[in-house]
N, C-alpha and C positions, 0 to 999 in steps of 0.2 A: 551456271546453275545457282538458283537462289537457295536460301536456307531451308525452305520447306522441301524443295526437291532433294537437297542433301539429306534431310531427315528421312524422307521417303526411301531414298536409295539405300539407307542403312538396313532396311528390311527387318525392323525390330518388332518385338511383341509389345505393341503400344498398350495392351490391356493392363500391363504392369503399372502404368502411370495413368490409368483411367482414360486412355486414348486409343481404344481398339479401332483398327481400320476395318470398315465393311462398306459395301455398296448400299446406297439408300434405296431399298426396295419399296417399302410402304411408308411414305413420309407421314409423320404426325401433322396434325392440323396447323401447328405453329411453325413448322420448318419453312423458311423462306423459299420461294419457288426457284431461285437461282443460286442456292447455296452450293459452295464447293467444299466437299467434305474433307475435314482434317482427321476426324475420328469420332468415336462414340464412347459414352459411358452409359450403358443401358439405353434408355430412351433419350438421353441428352446428346445433342448433336453439337460438335465443335466444328466451326466452319469459317470460310471467307465469304464475303458478299461483295460482288463487283461494284456496288454503289459506294462502298467504303474501302477503297484499295488498300490492301495490306493488313487491315484490321482483322482481329480474330474475335469471333462471336460464339456465344452459347445459345442454343435454342432448346428450351426445356418445357415440355408439355405439362410437367408437374411442378412448375415454378412456384416458389414461395414469395417471389418478388412481385412487383406490380406490373410486370411485363414478362412475356415469354421468350423474347430475344433481346440479348444485351451484350455489349462489348466487354471483352476481357483484357484485350491488349491492343496497343496501337500497331504492333507488328508481330510477325511470327517469332522473331528473335526475343522480343519481350515476353511472349507467351511461354516460350521454352524456359526463359529465365525465371518466370513465375513458377513453373512446374519444378524447376531445380530447387527453388526456395521452399516450396510447399510439399514436395514429395510426389505429387500427382496433380492432374487437372481438377480433381474434385474440390479441394479447398478453394481453389481459384474461382471456380464456378459458384460456390456457395456464398462468396463475398457479397453478391448482389442483394441478399436479404439479411445478412448478418451485421451485427455491430462488432466493434473491435474485440470485446471480451468473448463473444460467441466464437468469433473467428480464431482467436488465440487458443481457446479450449479445443475447438475442432482440429486445429493444426497440431496441437500436442497429441491428441488421440491418433491422428493420422500418422505422425512420425513414430509413435510408440508401436504401432501395428506394422510398420514397414518390414518387409522380409529382406534377407540378404540379397536375393535376386533383384528386388526393386532398387536397393541401394547401389548395387553394381551397375544396373542400367542407368541410373541417374549420373553416376560417376562417369560412365562411358559416354553418355550424351554430352556432358560438360566438356570432355576432352575432344570428342569427335566434332562437335559444333563450335568449339572454342568460345563457350559462354560461361558466365558466372551467375550464381543465383541473384535474383532481384533482392535488393536491400530491404525494401518496405512494401511487400506485396499488397497488404490491405489498403494502404494509403494510395498506392499507384492505381489499383482497380477502382476504388471509390472515386478518385479524381477524374478518371476517364469516364466513368458512368455518370457523374454529376453534370458534365458538360455535353453529354451525348444527345444528338437530335436524331431519333430513329425514323423520321418521316419518309426517308427514301427506301426503307425496307419494303421489298415486294413480296407480299404474302399470297398464298394460294387462296382460291375461293373458299376452301374448307375453313380457313381462319375466320373469315367474316361470317360464315354460316354457323360455326360452333359458338362464336361469341355474340352473335346477333348484332353485328356492326354493319351499317350500310357501307357498300363499296364506294 
């Protein structure tokens, strides 16, 4: 059983870490056509893409970045370590458009707002998955995104229609 399957088998309330599980019923225009859902935070999809084995992506139709789909971690283990360091998937996803100072400020607010239930879940996840928090989340994500070639992402027709891009 891989780490993602171990995580899913825990049957946790992922919404506490901005990673609620739901079936993708009406995909937004930017959701890749072959995305394997990890979880959602509102309209933000966290997923795997088969063209990039093991990597974790965010697909955000309301993105502030210059793209709607971007990598967050090279592996699910790294993604969970980022969540352990940041308190939820939200600050990790926001790195795409933030500078270091914005990220640190956002992370500070996120941690101040954490509930005891969220802290307990993070502690449980660290023990259950035998993971430690990522040491430098901002630098890790920025380095991954800087070298990323998204040309293999397979988008739905709606993506091209909405953005007016030829197929």
